[in-house]
N, CA, C and O atoms as a printed pandas DataFrame, in Angstrom:
     atom_number atom_name residue_name chain_id  residue_number  x_coord  y_coord  z_coord
0              1         N          UNK        A               1  -21.651   12.152   -1.995
1              2        CA          UNK        A               1  -20.664   13.177   -2.161
2              3         C          UNK        A               1  -19.630   13.371   -1.193
3              4         O          UNK        A               1  -18.436   13.475   -1.476
4              5         N          UNK        A               2  -20.205   13.427    0.162
5              6        CA          UNK        A               2  -18.923   13.985    1.341
6              7         C          UNK        A               2  -18.320   12.861    1.184
7              8         O          UNK        A               2  -17.237   13.036    1.742
8              9         N          UNK        A               3  -18.349   11.625    0.698
9             10        CA          UNK        A               3  -17.238   10.463    0.423
10            11         C          UNK        A               3  -16.221   10.639   -0.445
11            12         O          UNK        A               3  -15.141   10.049   -0.420
12            13         N          UNK        A               4  -16.629   11.575   -1.321
13            14        CA          UNK        A               4  -15.925   11.935   -2.728
14            15         C          UNK        A               4  -15.004   12.897   -2.009
15            16         O          UNK        A               4  -13.839   12.678   -2.339
16            17         N          UNK        A               5  -15.133   13.956   -1.081
17            18        CA          UNK        A               5  -14.460   15.022   -0.691
18            19         C          UNK        A               5  -13.357   14.336    0.486
19            20         O          UNK        A               5  -12.162   14.612    0.596
20            21         N          UNK        A               6  -14.151   13.367    1.312
21            22        CA          UNK        A               6  -13.384   12.688    2.146
22            23         C          UNK        A               6  -12.166   12.055    1.517
23            24         O          UNK        A               6  -11.022   12.098    1.971
24            25         N          UNK        A               7  -12.572   11.456    0.398
25            26        CA          UNK        A               7  -11.368   10.734   -0.169
26            27         C          UNK        A               7  -10.338   11.392   -0.873
27            28         O          UNK        A               7   -9.154   11.071   -0.980
28            29         N          UNK        A               8  -10.955   12.365   -1.343
29            30        CA          UNK        A               8   -9.868   13.669   -2.146
30            31         C          UNK        A               8   -8.985   14.065   -0.882
31            32         O          UNK        A               8   -7.765   13.903   -0.920
32            33         N          UNK        A               9   -9.525   14.506    0.065
33            34        CA          UNK        A               9   -8.751   14.974    1.389
34            35         C          UNK        A               9   -7.893   14.523    1.868
35            36         O          UNK        A               9   -6.795   15.030    2.097
36            37         N          UNK        A              10   -8.532   12.787    2.245
37            38        CA          UNK        A              10   -7.234   11.983    2.773
38            39         C          UNK        A              10   -6.090   11.894    1.624
39            40         O          UNK        A              10   -4.945   11.855    2.073
40            41         N          UNK        A              11   -6.183   11.867    0.604
41            42        CA          UNK        A              11   -5.252   11.610   -0.666
42            43         C          UNK        A              11   -4.143   12.970   -0.504
43            44         O          UNK        A              11   -2.927   13.034   -0.681
44            45         N          UNK        A              12   -5.073   13.917   -0.123
45            46        CA          UNK        A              12   -4.067   15.099   -0.357
46            47         C          UNK        A              12   -3.290   15.270    1.104
47            48         O          UNK        A              12   -2.093   15.539    1.013
48            49         N          UNK        A              13   -3.830   15.147    2.404
49            50        CA          UNK        A              13   -3.029   15.093    3.344
50            51         C          UNK        A              13   -2.723   14.023    4.248
51            52         O          UNK        A              13   -1.857   14.112    5.119
52            53         N          UNK        A              14   -3.437   13.007    4.039
53            54        CA          UNK        A              14   -3.359   11.672    4.583
54            55         C          UNK        A              14   -2.235   11.085    4.421
55            56         O          UNK        A              14   -1.466   11.475    3.542
56            57         N          UNK        A              15   -1.913    9.990    5.273
57            58        CA          UNK        A              15   -0.801    8.961    5.222
58            59         C          UNK        A              15   -0.801    8.293    4.103
59            60         O          UNK        A              15   -1.805    7.684    3.733
60            61         N          UNK        A              16    0.504    8.319    3.302
61            62        CA          UNK        A              16    0.771    7.613    2.008
62            63         C          UNK        A              16    1.260    6.191    2.203
63            64         O          UNK        A              16    1.953    6.174    3.220
64            65         N          UNK        A              17    1.196    5.181    1.733
65            66        CA          UNK        A              17    1.750    4.008    1.843
66            67         C          UNK        A              17    2.426    3.426    0.372
67            68         O          UNK        A              17    1.837    3.146   -0.672
68            69         N          UNK        A              18    3.671    3.365    0.646
69            70        CA          UNK        A              18    4.482    2.880   -0.439
70            71         C          UNK        A              18    5.156    1.704   -0.273
71            72         O          UNK        A              18    5.538    1.321    0.833
72            73         N          UNK        A              19    5.382    0.931   -1.576
73            74        CA          UNK        A              19    5.988   -0.423   -1.320
74            75         C          UNK        A              19    7.237   -0.281   -2.163
75            76         O          UNK        A              19    7.198    0.187   -3.301
76            77         N          UNK        A              20    8.302   -0.680   -1.600
77            78        CA          UNK        A              20    9.743   -0.394   -2.022
78            79         C          UNK        A              20   10.428   -2.027   -2.083
79            80         O          UNK        A              20   10.349   -2.904   -1.224
80            81         N          UNK        A              21   10.961   -2.056   -3.121
81            82        CA          UNK        A              21   11.626   -3.353   -3.205
82            83         C          UNK        A              21   13.278   -3.254   -3.297
83            84         O          UNK        A              21   13.824   -2.693   -4.246
84            85         N          UNK        A              22   13.843   -3.721   -2.458
85            86        CA          UNK        A              22   15.532   -3.375   -2.263
86            87         C          UNK        A              22   16.153   -4.724   -3.027
87            88         O          UNK        A              22   15.780   -5.752   -2.463
88            89         N          UNK        A              23   16.932   -4.934   -4.070
89            90        CA          UNK        A              23   17.563   -5.831   -4.336
90            91         C          UNK        A              23   18.896   -5.324   -4.574
91            92         O          UNK        A              23   19.231   -4.147   -4.441
92            93         N          UNK        A              24   19.741   -6.417   -4.987
93            94        CA          UNK        A              24   21.257   -6.661   -4.988
94            95         C          UNK        A              24   21.926   -7.734   -4.877
95            96         O          UNK        A              24   21.381   -8.730   -4.400
96            97         N          UNK        A              25   23.174   -7.762   -5.269
97            98        CA          UNK        A              25   23.847   -9.128   -5.065
98            99         C          UNK        A              25   23.946   -9.535   -3.407
99           100         O          UNK        A              25   23.843   -8.693   -2.516
100          101         N          UNK        A              26   24.118  -10.666   -3.225
101          102        CA          UNK        A              26   24.543  -11.167   -1.648
102          103         C          UNK        A              26   25.675  -10.271   -1.085
103          104         O          UNK        A              26   26.499   -9.883   -1.914
104          105         N          UNK        A              27   25.806   -9.958   -0.042
105          106        CA          UNK        A              27   26.734   -9.344    1.009
106          107         C          UNK        A              27   26.907   -7.569    0.227
107          108         O          UNK        A              27   27.833   -6.761    0.289
108          109         N          UNK        A              28   25.649   -7.515   -0.419
109          110        CA          UNK        A              28   25.907   -5.849   -0.697
110          111         C          UNK        A              28   25.507   -4.868    0.304
111          112         O          UNK        A              28   25.701   -3.689    0.010
112          113         N          UNK        A              29   24.988   -5.137    1.420
113          114        CA          UNK        A              29   24.439   -4.283    2.163
114          115         C          UNK        A              29   22.997   -3.997    2.247
115          116         O          UNK        A              29   22.733   -3.021    2.950
116          117         N          UNK        A              30   22.079   -4.554    1.749
117          118        CA          UNK        A              30   21.022   -4.419    1.210
118          119         C          UNK        A              30   20.077   -4.634    3.102
119          120         O          UNK        A              30   19.081   -4.012    3.471
120          121         N          UNK        A              31   20.718   -5.501    3.755
121          122        CA          UNK        A              31   19.661   -5.487    4.983
122          123         C          UNK        A              31   20.458   -4.441    5.969
123          124         O          UNK        A              31   19.723   -3.905    6.798
124          125         N          UNK        A              32   21.533   -4.151    6.002
125          126        CA          UNK        A              32   22.295   -3.295    6.723
126          127         C          UNK        A              32   21.209   -1.907    6.537
127          128         O          UNK        A              32   20.461   -1.396    7.371
128          129         N          UNK        A              33   21.425   -1.596    5.305
129          130        CA          UNK        A              33   20.368   -0.479    5.006
130          131         C          UNK        A              33   18.936   -0.266    5.322
131          132         O          UNK        A              33   18.427    0.809    5.641
132          133         N          UNK        A              34   18.464   -1.179    5.222
133          134        CA          UNK        A              34   17.185   -1.593    5.655
134          135         C          UNK        A              34   16.873   -1.247    7.191
135          136         O          UNK        A              34   15.925   -0.568    7.585
136          137         N          UNK        A              35   17.816   -1.825    7.939
137          138        CA          UNK        A              35   17.762   -1.647    9.586
138          139         C          UNK        A              35   18.302   -0.477   10.047
139          140         O          UNK        A              35   17.940   -0.062   11.148
140          141         N          UNK        A              36   19.387    0.340    9.169
141          142        CA          UNK        A              36   19.686    1.786    9.491
142          143         C          UNK        A              36   18.547    2.637    9.037
143          144         O          UNK        A              36   18.432    3.756    9.536
144          145         N          UNK        A              37   17.685    2.219    8.134
145          146        CA          UNK        A              37   16.374    3.183    7.865
146          147         C          UNK        A              37   15.597    3.149    9.015
147          148         O          UNK        A              37   15.165    4.177    9.536
148          149         N          UNK        A              38   15.388    2.019    9.449
149          150        CA          UNK        A              38   14.454    1.579   10.156
150          151         C          UNK        A              38   14.565    1.949   11.682
151          152         O          UNK        A              38   13.715    2.541   12.348
152          153         N          UNK        A              39   15.930    1.423   12.147
153          154        CA          UNK        A              39   16.440    1.674   13.585
154          155         C          UNK        A              39   17.381    2.898   13.900
155          156         O          UNK        A              39   17.739    3.334   14.995
156          157         N          UNK        A              40   17.650    3.288   12.742
157          158        CA          UNK        A              40   18.656    4.602   12.953
158          159         C          UNK        A              40   20.145    4.086   13.401
159          160         O          UNK        A              40   21.112    4.800   13.667
160          161         N          UNK        A              41   20.091    3.007   13.410
161          162        CA          UNK        A              41   21.701    2.440   13.651
162          163         C          UNK        A              41   22.025    1.075   12.988
163          164         O          UNK        A              41   21.225    0.240   12.567
164          165         N          UNK        A              42   23.401    1.039   12.992
165          166        CA          UNK        A              42   23.968   -0.128   12.534
166          167         C          UNK        A              42   23.844   -1.607   12.909
167          168         O          UNK        A              42   24.754   -1.891   13.687
168          169         N          UNK        A              43   23.191   -2.472   12.690
169          170        CA          UNK        A              43   23.153   -3.627   13.444
170          171         C          UNK        A              43   23.985   -4.708   12.785
171          172         O          UNK        A              43   24.455   -4.535   11.661
172          173         N          UNK        A              44   24.189   -5.937   13.549
173          174        CA          UNK        A              44   24.842   -6.966   13.154
174          175         C          UNK        A              44   23.872   -7.874   12.300
175          176         O          UNK        A              44   22.847   -8.275   12.851
176          177         N          UNK        A              45   24.138   -8.235   10.945
177          178        CA          UNK        A              45   23.193   -8.971   10.394
178          179         C          UNK        A              45   23.985  -10.374    9.968
179          180         O          UNK        A              45   25.172  -10.659   10.131
180          181         N          UNK        A              46   22.869  -11.182    9.340
181          182        CA          UNK        A              46   23.241  -12.535    8.726
182          183         C          UNK        A              46   22.859  -12.830    7.395
183          184         O          UNK        A              46   21.765  -12.284    7.251
184          185         N          UNK        A              47   23.162  -13.377    6.392
185          186        CA          UNK        A              47   22.743  -13.449    5.138
186          187         C          UNK        A              47   21.533  -13.905    5.009
187          188         O          UNK        A              47   21.201  -14.965    5.540
188          189         N          UNK        A              48   20.672  -13.144    4.258
189          190        CA          UNK        A              48   19.134  -12.989    4.056
190          191         C          UNK        A              48   18.876  -14.501    3.182
191          192         O          UNK        A              48   19.370  -14.679    2.069
192          193         N          UNK        A              49   18.083  -15.463    3.836
193          194        CA          UNK        A              49   17.737  -16.380    3.046
194          195         C          UNK        A              49   16.167  -16.198    2.932
195          196         O          UNK        A              49   15.443  -16.436    3.899
196          197         N          UNK        A              50   15.681  -15.776    1.742
197          198        CA          UNK        A              50   14.188  -15.202    1.347
198          199         C          UNK        A              50   14.316  -13.749    1.311
199          200         O          UNK        A              50   14.793  -13.075    0.398
200          201         N          UNK        A              51   13.819  -13.345    2.442
201          202        CA          UNK        A              51   13.638  -11.666    2.686
202          203         C          UNK        A              51   13.098  -11.305    3.910
203          204         O          UNK        A              51   12.516  -12.014    4.730
204          205         N          UNK        A              52   13.388   -9.977    3.946
205          206        CA          UNK        A              52   13.110   -9.377    5.432
206          207         C          UNK        A              52   12.228   -8.298    4.879
207          208         O          UNK        A              52   12.435   -7.709    3.817
208          209         N          UNK        A              53   11.023   -8.052    5.860
209          210        CA          UNK        A              53   10.025   -6.820    5.548
210          211         C          UNK        A              53    9.959   -5.980    6.792
211          212         O          UNK        A              53    9.741   -6.469    7.900
212          213         N          UNK        A              54   10.158   -4.674    6.570
213          214        CA          UNK        A              54   10.254   -3.715    7.750
214          215         C          UNK        A              54    9.178   -2.539    6.884
215          216         O          UNK        A              54    8.988   -2.528    5.668
216          217         N          UNK        A              55    8.635   -1.694    7.799
217          218        CA          UNK        A              55    8.028   -0.585    7.624
218          219         C          UNK        A              55    8.668    0.391    8.287
219          220         O          UNK        A              55    8.862    0.368    9.502
220          221         N          UNK        A              56    9.123    1.544    7.309
221          222        CA          UNK        A              56    9.630    2.522    7.775
222          223         C          UNK        A              56    8.786    3.844    7.551
223          224         O          UNK        A              56    8.173    4.106    6.516
224          225         N          UNK        A              57    8.853    4.659    8.723
225          226        CA          UNK        A              57    7.636    6.015    8.460
226          227         C          UNK        A              57    8.844    7.124    8.143
227          228         O          UNK        A              57    9.989    7.242    8.579
228          229         N          UNK        A              58    8.160    7.776    7.311
229          230        CA          UNK        A              58    9.021    9.309    6.871
230          231         C          UNK        A              58    7.737   10.280    6.657
231          232         O          UNK        A              58    6.864   10.244    5.790
232          233         N          UNK        A              59    7.929   11.161    7.753
233          234        CA          UNK        A              59    7.045   12.108    7.602
234          235         C          UNK        A              59    5.359   11.593    7.409
235          236         O          UNK        A              59    4.883   10.971    8.359
236          237         N          UNK        A              60    4.570   11.823    6.327
237          238        CA          UNK        A              60    3.545   11.191    5.773
238          239         C          UNK        A              60    3.284   10.307    5.275
239          240         O          UNK        A              60    2.159    9.978    4.900
240          241         N          UNK        A              61    4.692    9.489    5.117
241          242        CA          UNK        A              61    4.511    8.305    4.119
242          243         C          UNK        A              61    5.038    7.085    5.037
243          244         O          UNK        A              61    5.817    7.178    5.985
244          245         N          UNK        A              62    4.509    6.075    4.596
245          246        CA          UNK        A              62    5.008    4.860    5.364
246          247         C          UNK        A              62    5.276    3.816    4.263
247          248         O          UNK        A              62    4.469    3.373    3.445
248          249         N          UNK        A              63    6.545    3.525    4.411
249          250        CA          UNK        A              63    7.027    2.641    3.182
250          251         C          UNK        A              63    7.333    1.297    3.856
251          252         O          UNK        A              63    7.894    0.984    4.907
252          253         N          UNK        A              64    6.784    0.659    2.912
253          254        CA          UNK        A              64    6.898   -1.162    3.340
254          255         C          UNK        A              64    8.164   -1.607    2.409
255          256         O          UNK        A              64    8.062   -1.670    1.184
256          257         N          UNK        A              65    9.205   -1.867    3.021
257          258        CA          UNK        A              65   10.577   -1.889    2.291
258          259         C          UNK        A              65   10.778   -3.677    2.383
259          260         O          UNK        A              65   10.924   -4.235    3.471
260          261         N          UNK        A              66   10.755   -4.424    1.076
261          262        CA          UNK        A              66   11.012   -5.622    1.033
262          263         C          UNK        A              66   12.510   -5.676    0.512
263          264         O          UNK        A              66   12.855   -5.186   -0.563
264          265         N          UNK        A              67   13.442   -6.390    1.480
265          266        CA          UNK        A              67   14.784   -6.756    1.398
266          267         C          UNK        A              67   14.957   -8.219    0.889
267          268         O          UNK        A              67   14.934   -9.209    1.621
268          269         N          UNK        A              68   15.129   -8.225   -0.433
269          270        CA          UNK        A              68   15.172   -9.823   -1.158
270          271         C          UNK        A              68   16.304  -10.174   -0.879
271          272         O          UNK        A              68   17.152   -9.290   -0.756
272          273         N          UNK        A              69   16.661  -11.493   -0.699
273          274        CA          UNK        A              69   18.100  -12.126   -0.674
274          275         C          UNK        A              69   18.731  -12.023   -1.927
275          276         O          UNK        A              69   17.973  -11.994   -2.897
276          277         N          UNK        A              70   20.174  -11.950   -2.175
277          278        CA          UNK        A              70   20.586  -11.696   -3.115
278          279         C          UNK        A              70   21.843  -12.811   -3.759
279          280         O          UNK        A              70   22.822  -12.593   -4.473
280          281         N          UNK        A              71   21.250  -14.180   -3.086
281          282        CA          UNK        A              71   22.341  -15.365   -3.766
282          283         C          UNK        A              71   21.817  -15.599   -5.219
283          284         O          UNK        A              71   20.722  -15.385   -5.740
284          285         N          UNK        A              72   22.984  -16.112   -5.681
285          286        CA          UNK        A              72   22.307  -16.458   -7.182
286          287         C          UNK        A              72   21.452  -17.212   -7.512
287          288         O          UNK        A              72   20.881  -17.134   -8.600
288          289         N          UNK        A              73   21.164  -18.237   -6.472
289          290        CA          UNK        A              73   19.641  -19.134   -6.584
290          291         C          UNK        A              73   18.487  -18.279   -6.282
291          292         O          UNK        A              73   17.431  -18.594   -6.831
292          293         N          UNK        A              74   18.494  -17.350   -5.581
293          294        CA          UNK        A              74   17.466  -16.481   -5.314
294          295         C          UNK        A              74   17.215  -15.431   -6.351
295          296         O          UNK        A              74   16.097  -14.934   -6.493
296          297         N          UNK        A              75   18.224  -15.099   -7.060
297          298        CA          UNK        A              75   17.722  -13.926   -7.943
298          299         C          UNK        A              75   16.669  -13.995   -8.918
299          300         O          UNK        A              75   15.966  -13.065   -9.313
300          301         N          UNK        A              76   16.632  -15.541   -9.358
301          302        CA          UNK        A              76   15.392  -15.681  -10.526
302          303         C          UNK        A              76   14.365  -15.173   -9.858
303          304         O          UNK        A              76   13.602  -14.457  -10.506
304          305         N          UNK        A              77   14.118  -15.375   -8.604
305          306        CA          UNK        A              77   12.618  -15.160   -7.840
306          307         C          UNK        A              77   12.504  -13.843   -7.690
307          308         O          UNK        A              77   11.442  -13.426   -7.226
308          309         N          UNK        A              78   13.520  -12.930   -8.030
309          310        CA          UNK        A              78   13.215  -11.236   -7.829
310          311         C          UNK        A              78   12.000  -10.820   -8.503
311          312         O          UNK        A              78   11.241  -10.062   -7.899
312          313         N          UNK        A              79   11.698  -11.236   -9.737
313          314        CA          UNK        A              79   10.737  -10.985  -10.632
314          315         C          UNK        A              79    9.339  -10.757   -9.788
315          316         O          UNK        A              79    8.637   -9.755   -9.926
316          317         N          UNK        A              80    9.041  -11.880   -8.864
317          318        CA          UNK        A              80    7.632  -12.154   -8.384
318          319         C          UNK        A              80    7.423  -11.262   -7.527
319          320         O          UNK        A              80    6.247  -11.008   -7.267
320          321         N          UNK        A              81    8.490  -10.528   -6.841
321          322        CA          UNK        A              81    8.239   -9.384   -6.082
322          323         C          UNK        A              81    7.985   -7.856   -6.564
323          324         O          UNK        A              81    8.056   -6.914   -5.775
324          325         N          UNK        A              82    7.729   -7.731   -7.729
325          326        CA          UNK        A              82    7.775   -6.755   -8.545
326          327         C          UNK        A              82    6.230   -5.871   -8.471
327          328         O          UNK        A              82    5.966   -4.669   -8.435
328          329         N          UNK        A              83    5.463   -7.014   -8.469
329          330        CA          UNK        A              83    3.967   -6.564   -8.357
330          331         C          UNK        A              83    3.616   -5.608   -7.617
331          332         O          UNK        A              83    3.930   -5.872   -6.456
332          333         N          UNK        A              84    2.931   -4.249   -7.743
333          334        CA          UNK        A              84    2.277   -3.596   -6.843
334          335         C          UNK        A              84    3.378   -2.589   -5.966
335          336         O          UNK        A              84    3.142   -1.978   -4.924
336          337         N          UNK        A              85    4.588   -2.631   -6.711
337          338        CA          UNK        A              85    5.993   -1.857   -6.156
338          339         C          UNK        A              85    5.942   -0.666   -6.696
339          340         O          UNK        A              85    5.937   -0.545   -7.921
340          341         N          UNK        A              86    5.891    0.551   -5.745
341          342        CA          UNK        A              86    6.219    1.839   -6.356
342          343         C          UNK        A              86    7.887    2.430   -6.425
343          344         O          UNK        A              86    8.379    3.502   -6.780
344          345         N          UNK        A              87    8.354    1.368   -5.987
345          346        CA          UNK        A              87   10.132    2.140   -5.797
346          347         C          UNK        A              87   10.945    0.982   -5.976
347          348         O          UNK        A              87   10.464   -0.145   -5.858
348          349         N          UNK        A              88   12.182    1.187   -6.262
349          350        CA          UNK        A              88   13.219    0.075   -6.575
350          351         C          UNK        A              88   14.482    0.490   -5.655
351          352         O          UNK        A              88   14.709    1.699   -5.601
352          353         N          UNK        A              89   15.218   -0.261   -5.020
353          354        CA          UNK        A              89   16.317    0.279   -4.328
354          355         C          UNK        A              89   17.234   -0.837   -4.784
355          356         O          UNK        A              89   17.107   -1.913   -4.199
356          357         N          UNK        A              90   18.367   -0.710   -5.984
357          358        CA          UNK        A              90   19.271   -1.556   -6.263
358          359         C          UNK        A              90   20.671   -1.150   -5.596
359          360         O          UNK        A              90   21.264   -0.128   -5.940
360          361         N          UNK        A              91   21.188   -2.089   -4.547
361          362        CA          UNK        A              91   22.139   -1.901   -3.675
362          363         C          UNK        A              91   23.354   -2.675   -4.476
363          364         O          UNK        A              91   23.308   -3.870   -4.769
364          365         N          UNK        A              92   24.472   -1.774   -4.786
365          366        CA          UNK        A              92   25.746   -2.258   -4.852
366          367         C          UNK        A              92   26.834   -1.846   -4.114
367          368         O          UNK        A              92   26.919   -0.702   -3.666
368          369         N          UNK        A              93   27.838   -2.866   -3.926
369          370        CA          UNK        A              93   28.891   -2.780   -3.102
370          371         C          UNK        A              93   30.229   -2.466   -4.191
371          372         O          UNK        A              93   30.904   -3.254   -4.853
372          373         N          UNK        A              94   30.279   -1.217   -4.087
373          374        CA          UNK        A              94   31.138   -0.549   -4.985
374          375         C          UNK        A              94   32.499   -0.836   -4.631
375          376         O          UNK        A              94   33.283   -0.432   -5.489
376          377         N          UNK        A              95   33.082   -1.448   -3.565
377          378        CA          UNK        A              95   34.317   -1.637   -2.894
378          379         C          UNK        A              95   34.600   -3.473   -3.838
379          380         O          UNK        A              95   35.640   -4.078   -4.099
380          381         N          UNK        A              96   33.601   -3.706   -4.014
381          382        CA          UNK        A              96   33.534   -5.680   -4.480
382          383         C          UNK        A              96   33.757   -5.270   -5.936
383          384         O          UNK        A              96   32.733   -5.334   -6.617
384          385         N          UNK        A              97   34.818   -4.881   -6.542
385          386        CA          UNK        A              97   35.012   -4.725   -8.153
386          387         C          UNK        A              97   35.119   -5.875   -8.821
387          388         O          UNK        A              97   35.205   -5.849  -10.049
388          389         N          UNK        A              98   35.131   -7.136   -8.079
389          390        CA          UNK        A              98   35.623   -8.187   -9.185
390          391         C          UNK        A              98   33.880   -8.977   -9.153
391          392         O          UNK        A              98   33.680   -9.984   -9.832
392          393         N          UNK        A              99   32.969   -8.480   -8.457
393          394        CA          UNK        A              99   31.409   -8.751   -8.497
394          395         C          UNK        A              99   30.667   -7.903   -9.489
395          396         O          UNK        A              99   29.622   -8.367   -9.944
396          397         N          UNK        A             100   31.174   -6.421   -9.980
397          398        CA          UNK        A             100   30.625   -5.669  -10.363
398          399         C          UNK        A             100   29.583   -6.036  -11.599
399          400         O          UNK        A             100   28.434   -5.651  -11.815
400          401         N          UNK        A             101   30.499   -6.985  -12.359
401          402        CA          UNK        A             101   29.585   -7.506  -13.849
402          403         C          UNK        A             101   28.552   -8.225  -13.595
403          404         O          UNK        A             101   27.683   -8.368  -14.454
404          405         N          UNK        A             102   28.444   -8.917  -12.135
405          406        CA          UNK        A             102   27.228   -9.808  -11.826
406          407         C          UNK        A             102   26.091   -9.252  -12.044
407          408         O          UNK        A             102   25.050   -9.873  -11.832
């Protein structure tokens, strides 16, 4: 019985963990956003081949953010990352009007 109340209390006031998937076209700014969230500053990045994973803490929530590469050859693999994901960030570079339809 005590275990039930302990689990209930933990779920109400304990640390929550969330898995977030971040996708978008290549060079849209996904990795820049990820490291701005993680480090609080803009860092120089290189194109993501595969993925980057970082944990970002906010209040009592621990977000595990998956930044998946956006090259056209990698996009078909995005579907494999959706399992157990609680949130999705779709990054669009609104200045790159030629690629908006991609």
